[in-house]
C-alpha positions as CSV (number, residue, x, y, z in Angstrom):
1,M,-23.4,-9.2,-16.3
2,H,-20.8,-7.2,-18.2
3,I,-17.8,-9.3,-19.2
4,M,-15.4,-6.8,-17.5
5,Q,-17.4,-7.1,-14.2
6,L,-17.3,-10.9,-14.5
7,T,-13.6,-10.8,-15.0
8,F,-13.2,-8.5,-11.9
9,Y,-15.1,-11.0,-9.8
10,I,-13.1,-13.9,-11.1
11,L,-9.8,-12.2,-10.4
12,I,-10.9,-11.2,-6.9
13,G,-12.1,-14.7,-6.3
14,V,-8.8,-16.3,-7.4
15,F,-6.9,-13.6,-5.4
16,G,-8.9,-14.4,-2.3
17,L,-8.3,-18.2,-2.7
18,L,-4.6,-17.9,-3.4
19,A,-4.2,-15.3,-0.6
20,I,-5.7,-17.9,1.9
21,I,-3.3,-20.5,0.6
22,H,-0.4,-18.1,0.9
23,L,-1.4,-17.2,4.5
24,L,-1.5,-20.9,5.4
25,L,1.9,-21.4,3.8
26,C,3.1,-18.5,6.0
27,L,1.5,-19.9,9.1
28,F,3.2,-23.3,8.6
29,E,6.4,-21.6,7.5
30,K,6.7,-23.2,4.1
31,E,9.3,-20.9,2.7
32,G,9.7,-22.2,-0.8
33,P,6.0,-22.2,-1.9
34,R,5.4,-18.9,0.0
35,K,7.9,-17.1,-2.1
36,I,6.1,-18.2,-5.2
37,T,2.6,-17.3,-4.2
38,K,3.4,-13.9,-2.6
39,P,4.0,-11.8,-5.8
40,I,1.3,-13.7,-7.7
41,T,-1.4,-12.7,-5.2
42,T,-0.4,-9.0,-5.5
43,L,-0.4,-9.3,-9.3
44,L,-3.9,-10.7,-9.2
45,L,-5.2,-7.9,-7.0
46,M,-3.6,-5.3,-9.2
47,A,-5.2,-6.9,-12.3
48,A,-8.6,-7.0,-10.6
49,I,-8.3,-3.3,-9.7
50,M,-7.2,-2.5,-13.3
51,I,-10.3,-4.2,-14.7
52,L,-12.5,-2.5,-12.2
53,V,-11.4,1.0,-13.1
54,L,-11.5,0.2,-16.9
55,T,-15.1,-1.0,-16.4
56,Y,-16.2,2.5,-15.6
57,P,-14.8,4.9,-18.3
58,E,-16.4,7.8,-16.5
59,I,-13.9,7.5,-13.7
60,P,-11.3,10.4,-14.2
61,Y,-7.8,9.7,-15.5
62,P,-6.0,9.3,-12.1
63,K,-7.7,5.9,-11.9
64,H,-4.8,4.4,-13.9
65,A,-2.3,5.4,-11.2
66,I,-4.1,3.1,-8.7
67,W,-3.3,-0.1,-10.6
68,I,0.1,1.2,-11.8
69,A,0.9,1.6,-8.1
70,G,-0.1,-2.1,-7.7
71,I,2.6,-3.0,-10.3
72,F,5.2,-1.3,-8.2
73,C,3.9,-3.3,-5.2
74,V,4.5,-6.5,-7.1
75,L,8.1,-5.4,-7.8
76,G,8.5,-4.5,-4.2
77,D,7.2,-8.0,-3.3
78,L,9.8,-9.6,-5.5
79,F,12.7,-7.7,-3.9
80,S,11.5,-8.2,-0.4
81,L,11.2,-12.0,-0.5
82,K,14.6,-12.3,1.2
83,V,13.9,-10.4,4.4
84,K,17.4,-10.3,5.8
85,S,19.1,-8.8,2.7
86,K,19.6,-5.0,3.2
87,P,20.2,-4.2,-0.5
88,L,17.1,-6.1,-1.6
89,F,15.0,-4.6,1.3
90,I,16.0,-1.1,0.3
91,T,15.3,-1.8,-3.4
92,G,11.9,-3.2,-2.5
93,S,11.2,-0.2,-0.3
94,I,11.9,2.1,-3.2
95,F,9.3,0.3,-5.4
96,Y,6.8,0.4,-2.5
97,A,7.5,4.1,-2.0
98,V,6.8,4.8,-5.7
99,G,3.5,3.1,-5.3
100,H,2.7,5.3,-2.2
101,C,3.6,8.4,-4.2
102,L,1.2,7.4,-7.0
103,N,-1.6,7.0,-4.4
104,I,-0.7,10.4,-3.0
105,F,-1.1,11.8,-6.5
106,V,-4.5,10.2,-6.8
107,M,-5.7,11.7,-3.5
108,V,-4.4,15.1,-4.4
109,T,-6.4,15.1,-7.7
110,M,-9.5,14.1,-5.7
111,L,-9.5,17.4,-3.8
112,S,-12.1,19.9,-4.9
113,F,-9.6,22.7,-4.3
114,T,-5.9,23.2,-5.2
115,F,-2.9,24.5,-3.3
116,S,0.2,26.3,-4.6
117,W,3.1,24.0,-5.2
118,W,5.0,25.3,-2.2
119,V,2.1,24.1,0.1
120,Y,2.7,20.5,-1.0
121,L,6.5,21.0,-0.6
122,I,6.0,22.3,3.0
123,A,3.6,19.4,3.7
124,A,6.3,16.9,2.5
125,L,9.0,18.6,4.6
126,A,6.7,18.6,7.6
127,A,6.0,14.8,7.2
128,I,9.8,14.2,6.9
129,I,10.5,16.3,10.0
130,I,7.8,14.5,12.1
131,A,9.0,11.1,10.9
132,F,12.6,11.9,11.8
133,A,11.5,13.0,15.2
134,F,11.2,9.3,15.9
135,Y,14.7,8.6,14.6
136,P,16.2,7.9,18.1
137,L,13.6,5.2,18.5
138,T,13.9,3.7,15.0
139,R,17.7,3.8,15.3
140,L,17.4,1.8,18.5
141,L,15.1,-0.7,16.9
142,F,16.6,-1.0,13.4
143,G,20.2,0.3,13.5
144,K,21.8,2.0,10.6
145,I,18.8,1.3,8.3
146,A,16.7,3.6,10.5
147,Y,16.9,6.6,8.0
148,V,15.2,4.5,5.3
149,I,12.5,3.5,7.8
150,N,11.9,7.1,8.7
151,L,11.7,8.3,5.1
152,Y,9.2,5.6,4.4
153,L,7.2,6.6,7.5
154,S,7.0,10.1,6.1
155,L,5.1,8.7,3.1
156,H,2.6,6.9,5.3
157,L,2.1,10.2,7.2
158,L,1.4,12.1,4.0
159,N,-1.1,9.4,2.8
160,L,-2.9,9.5,6.1
161,A,-2.9,13.4,6.2
162,L,-4.4,13.5,2.6
163,A,-7.0,10.9,3.5
164,I,-8.1,13.1,6.5
165,L,-8.1,16.2,4.2
166,L,-10.4,14.3,1.7
167,L,-12.7,13.6,4.6
168,I,-12.8,17.3,5.6
169,D,-13.3,18.1,1.9
170,G,-16.6,16.2,2.0
171,K,-15.6,13.1,0.1
172,P,-17.6,9.8,0.8
173,L,-17.2,9.0,4.5
174,L,-17.2,5.2,4.2
175,S,-14.6,5.2,1.3
176,I,-12.2,7.6,3.1
177,I,-12.5,5.6,6.4
178,I,-11.7,2.5,4.4
179,I,-8.6,4.2,3.0
180,I,-7.5,5.4,6.4
181,I,-7.9,1.9,8.0
182,G,-6.0,0.5,4.9
183,Y,-3.0,2.7,5.4
184,A,-3.0,2.1,9.2
185,L,-2.9,-1.7,8.5
186,Y,-0.3,-1.2,5.8
187,F,1.9,0.8,8.2
188,V,1.8,-2.0,10.9
189,S,2.6,-4.6,8.2
190,D,5.6,-2.5,7.0
191,F,6.8,-2.0,10.6
192,L,6.7,-5.7,11.4
193,L,8.6,-6.4,8.1
194,A,11.3,-4.0,9.0
195,Y,11.5,-5.1,12.6
196,A,11.8,-8.8,11.6
197,A,14.4,-7.9,9.0
198,F,16.7,-5.6,11.1
199,G,15.4,-5.8,14.7
200,K,14.3,-9.0,16.3
201,D,12.9,-11.9,14.2
202,I,9.3,-12.9,15.0
203,R,8.0,-16.5,14.8
204,R,5.5,-16.9,11.9
205,R,6.3,-13.3,11.0
206,D,5.2,-13.7,7.4
207,F,1.7,-14.7,8.4
208,Y,1.1,-11.6,10.4
209,I,2.9,-9.3,7.9
210,M,0.9,-10.7,4.9
211,L,-2.4,-10.8,6.7
212,L,-2.1,-7.0,7.4
213,F,-0.6,-6.4,4.0
214,Y,-3.5,-8.0,2.1
215,A,-6.1,-6.2,4.2
216,G,-4.3,-2.9,3.8
217,Q,-3.9,-3.3,0.0
218,V,-7.5,-4.3,-0.6
219,L,-8.9,-1.5,1.5
220,I,-6.6,1.2,-0.1
221,M,-7.2,0.2,-3.7
222,L,-10.9,-0.4,-3.4
223,G,-11.3,2.8,-1.3
224,L,-9.5,5.0,-3.9
225,A,-11.3,3.4,-6.8
226,N,-14.8,3.7,-5.1
227,T,-14.1,7.4,-4.2
228,L,-13.2,8.2,-7.8
229,L,-16.3,6.4,-9.1
230,I,-18.6,8.3,-6.7
231,I,-16.9,11.7,-7.6
232,S,-17.4,11.0,-11.3
233,Q,-21.2,10.5,-10.9
């Protein structure tokens, strides 16, 4: 077995083990240790994906954006450890949003056809308009922070729209379905996080949030990397 492949399996194995430990800490509400293990697990997953894409040099250059997006998720994790702090929550959301934008960039480069720049601009504006159509509801649930939630929702909508477009474009069915499921789980995780922070707190919230977060992250990163690998062959 190639040393890079072995390193990937080791990192994924350690990530899986530490993720289980972290989920148990969340389940039993051990706040101190939980705050230590959370960013470490995301860092391990990001490192595993980085090794995976570097193992296959034939994968096109957007591959680097996948693990760089993981770095921004690690930074988002660090700033979202204190759930009830609005400044930290907004800062963490910005880092998460940059990660989402990098994933959008990867999916755009996967398309076998290109659009004019104004098509992407219109798509982004449409996503924002659709997201803000839910503003009365998000205002009721989250209060003054609702506009941040809606902007973040627009990124989720763009990611889902691009994943569906990749499916129409004839990209690998299984990989794209994995990506779509990953973003759906990621969205539910983000919604629970925001609701716990600015709506009504939920008992053992971190367990449910992180269970969905881990599943979403793994599916998105592996789905994107696998699609790029298949396209390159």
